[in-house]
Each structure stands twice: as C-alpha cells, then as structure tokens.
N, C-alpha and C positions, 0 to 999 in steps of 0.2 A: 518442492515444486519450483521449477524455474519460471522466470517471467514469461517466456515463450509458451510454456505449458499452461500458465494461467490465462494468457490471451486466447489460446486454442479452446480451453474449457469455457470461457465466457462466450466466445464465438458460437460454440455449439449450443449453449443455453439461449442465446439471442436469435439464433437462426430459426426462421419459420419453415416448418417442414413443407417441402414441395414448392417453395418459393425461390426462384432464381433471380429476383429483381436486384437492382442496385443496393448496395449496402454502404452506409456512410462509414468508411474506414477511418477517416480522421477522427470523428467523434468516438468511434470504438477505441482507438488508441488513447484518446484523452481519458476515457473512462478507465481503461486499464492502468494508465499512469496514476490516476487519482486513487484507485484501489490499492496500488502498491504504496503510495504515500500514506494512506490511512493505516495500512498494516505496519509500516515502519514507525509511524507515530505511536501506535499502540504498543509496539515492542519497546520503543524508547521509554515510554511512560512506565512500563512494567519494570524495566531495568532501573529507572530513577527511583521508583518506589522501593525496590530492593536496597538501593544505596541509602535511602532515607531510613529504612528499617535497621540497617547496620550502623547507623549513626554517622554517616558521612554525607552531610548536606552539601559540601563543596562538590563532591562527585555527582550527586543527584542534580545539582544546578548545571554542571558541565554537560551531563547527558541531555537534560532538557534543552539546553542552549543549542545543541546540534540541530534541533528541529527549526531553529529560527535563522539559520544561516542561509544566505542566498547563493 
C-alpha cells in the first residue's frame, strides 16, 4: 500500500457521511505522517530483533539507530 493509498483510506474512515463541511487537511496529513512513522518504527524493531536473534548486536544497534536520526 502506498502512502497516498493510506491517506485515501484514512480519509474515507474519517469522513462523516453526508457532511461536506471543512476538513482540517493539515491535521489529517500530520496524522498520516505519524502513522507512517509508527509503521516504520515497528518494522525497524522487528528487523533489529531478527539481527539480535542471529547474534549480530552491532547490526541490531545500527538498525535501531536509524530511528534516532534527524
């Protein structure tokens, strides 16, 4: 699923049926970005756990460190 498809799906879930009032687009995109970040963080942690399980703590640390870069 692409980022655009995720945004469209969330928009459909958040949309009130029959209501054409203003929609806070900025907050919507902030929410979408946060959901993408959470998914990436979860995937990173799974990869790091797999590296730990194979006995490569340096690789696991490097994977986890990617989440701390600005």
